[in-house]
C-alpha positions in Angstrom: -12.3 -0.5 13.4 -10.2 -3.3 12.0 -6.6 -3.4 10.5 -4.6 -5.5 10.1 -0.8 -5.8 10.8 1.1 -7.3 8.0 4.4 -9.9 9.4 5.4 -13.2 9.2 5.6 -16.0 12.3 8.9 -14.9 13.2 8.6 -11.5 13.7 8.1 -10.0 16.7 5.3 -7.2 16.4 4.2 -4.4 18.4 1.3 -4.6 21.2 -1.6 -5.0 19.1 -4.6 -3.5 20.5 -8.3 -4.9 20.1 -8.8 -3.0 16.8 -5.6 -4.8 15.4 -5.4 -8.0 14.3 -1.8 -10.4 12.9 -1.8 -11.3 9.1 1.2 -13.7 9.0 2.2 -13.9 5.4 3.9 -17.6 5.8 0.1 -19.2 6.8 -2.1 -20.2 5.0 -5.7 -18.3 4.9 -9.0 -19.4 4.4 -11.4 -18.1 1.4 -10.5 -15.9 -1.3 -6.9 -14.8 -0.8 -3.3 -14.9 -3.2 -1.3 -16.3 -1.0 0.2 -18.3 -3.7 1.7 -14.5 -5.3 2.9 -13.2 -2.1 6.7 -13.7 -2.6 5.5 -10.8 -5.4 2.7 -8.9 -3.6 4.2 -8.7 -0.1 1.9 -6.9 2.5 -0.8 -6.7 -0.4 -1.4 -10.1 -0.3 -2.8 -8.8 3.4 -4.7 -5.8 2.2 -6.3 -8.1 -0.4 -7.9 -10.3 2.1 -8.9 -7.6 3.8 -11.0 -6.6 1.1 -12.0 -9.8 0.5 -13.2 -10.9 4.5 -14.0 -7.5 6.3 -16.4 -5.1 6.8 -15.9 -3.3 9.6 -17.1 0.3 8.9 -13.4 1.7 9.0 -10.1 -0.7 8.0 -6.4 -0.4 7.6 -3.3 -2.0 7.0 -0.1 -1.6 9.1 3.5 -3.5 9.3 4.6 -5.9 12.5 7.4 -3.4 13.1 5.4 0.0 12.2 1.9 1.6 13.4 0.3 5.0 12.9 0.4 6.4 16.1 -1.1 10.3 17.8 0.4 11.6 21.1 3.0 8.6 20.5 0.3 5.4 20.9 -1.4 3.2 18.1 -4.0 5.9 16.9 -7.6 4.6 18.4 -10.9 3.9 16.9 -12.6 6.9 17.7 -9.4 9.3 17.1 -9.4 7.5 13.5 -13.3 8.5 13.1 -12.9 11.6 13.9 -10.1 12.4 11.6 -11.7 10.7 9.4 -15.0 13.1 9.0 -12.5 15.3 7.0 -9.8 13.0 5.4 -10.5 9.7 2.9 -8.0 8.3 4.7 -4.5 8.4 7.0 -1.3 7.4 6.0 2.1 8.0 7.0 5.1 9.4 4.1 8.6 8.7 3.6 10.4 12.1 3.0 13.3 12.8 0.4 14.5 16.2 -1.3 13.8 18.3 -4.1 17.1 17.5 -5.3 17.0 14.1 -4.7 13.3 12.6 -5.3 11.4 9.3 -4.6 13.0 8.0 -8.1 16.6 8.4 -7.0 15.6 6.5 -3.7 14.0 3.7 -6.3 17.1 3.8 -8.5 19.3 2.9 -5.6 16.7 -0.7 -5.2 17.7 -1.5 -8.7 14.5 -1.7 -9.1 13.8 0.8 -11.9 13.7 -1.8 -14.8 10.3 -3.1 -13.5 9.6 0.6 -12.0 9.7 1.4 -16.0 8.3 -1.2 -17.7 5.0 -0.7 -14.8 5.2 3.2 -16.0 5.0 1.8 -19.9 2.3 -0.5 -18.7 0.2 2.1 -17.6 0.3 4.4 -19.9 -0.4 2.1 -22.7 -3.4 0.3 -21.2 -4.4 2.1 -17.6 -4.5 5.8 -18.2 -2.7 8.9 -19.1 -4.1 10.2 -16.3 -2.9 8.0 -13.9 0.4 7.6 -15.4 1.0 11.4 -15.1 0.2 10.4 -11.6 2.6 8.1 -11.0 5.2 10.2 -13.0 4.3 13.5 -10.6 4.9 11.6 -7.7 8.1 9.6 -8.6 9.3 13.0 -9.2 7.9 14.3 -5.9 9.8 14.4 -2.4 7.8 12.0 -0.5 5.1 9.2 -1.4 2.8 7.1 1.5 5.0 4.9 3.3 4.7 1.1 3.6 1.1 0.6 1.7 0.1 1.6 5.0 -3.6 3.3 5.6 -6.6 3.5 7.8 -9.7 4.9 5.9 -13.3 3.8 5.4 -14.0 0.6 3.9 -15.3 2.2 1.0 -12.0 3.7 0.4 -10.5 0.2 0.2 -13.0 -1.4 -1.8 -12.6 1.1 -3.9 -8.5 1.5 -4.1 -8.4 -2.6 -4.2 -10.7 -3.0 -7.3 -8.5 -0.7 -9.1 -5.3 -1.7 -7.8 -5.6 -5.2 -8.1 -7.2 -5.5 -11.2 -3.8 -3.1 -12.2 -1.1 -5.7 -11.0 -3.1 -8.5 -12.2 -3.1 -7.2 -15.8 0.7 -5.9 -15.5 1.4 -9.7 -14.1 -0.4 -11.3 -17.1 1.6 -8.4 -19.2 4.8 -9.5 -18.3 4.1 -13.0 -18.1 2.7 -12.5 -21.7 6.2 -10.6 -22.9 8.5 -12.6 -20.8 9.5 -10.0 -18.7 11.0 -11.8 -15.3 9.8 -9.6 -12.5 11.7 -9.3 -9.4 10.6 -11.1 -6.3 8.4 -8.1 -3.9 7.6 -6.0 -7.5 4.1 -5.6 -6.9 4.9 -4.7 -2.8 7.0 -2.0 -4.1 5.0 -0.7 -6.8 1.9 0.1 -4.7 4.0 1.5 -2.2 5.6 4.3 -3.7 3.0 4.8 -5.7 -0.1 5.3 -3.5 0.2 8.6 -3.8 -0.7 8.4 -7.3 -4.0 6.9 -7.0 -4.5 9.6 -4.4 -3.9 12.2 -6.9 -5.6 10.4 -9.8 -8.8 10.1 -7.9 -8.7 13.1 -6.1 -8.2 11.6 -2.4 -7.5 13.6 0.7 -5.6 12.0 2.8 -4.1 13.3 6.2 -0.1 12.9 6.8 -0.2 10.6 10.4 3.2 10.3 12.6 4.6 6.5 12.3 6.1 4.3 15.1 9.1 1.9 14.2 9.6 -0.4 16.7 
């Protein structure tokens, strides 16, 4: 199992075990990478690099100050393998409420304009099914947190092939239409809409606790 723990050289990381490796977003990386668009992609820069360079049976993504736990300790390879017998992925959630769903929080961050622009792009150029899954997710009481997950490499490959194609085309569309995107927007979009991909493609996820340092 290989989990990339994403952060910068200025961050204090939690204690990493043998399955976890730092991915520093402010350092250059060899081979196929998207370092140049990190200001928009955030931790997705690490996910892209993992997709292209890691071939472990089980892979994952965590944050320098957030990690997935079992019995209040970082989840181990053996625990992950056992849980993935019945699920496609393991992930934490951010819980809201029925009266103040996910969409409400996004409007408070003043990024709803970019989200709405993305939704119109998805409806026109991606698929109606994915668009409806996005709408459902934004109106629900929780989303899957922080682009964090642990899964078999096959899930990672399928998700990355889908989402990076969508994001690349969306960025090109925005440039063509002269729509100025907020920094970190691709990271925000994928964080709040990761659940939409899982719903659209019938992925079964197990909700895992996480610890914040």
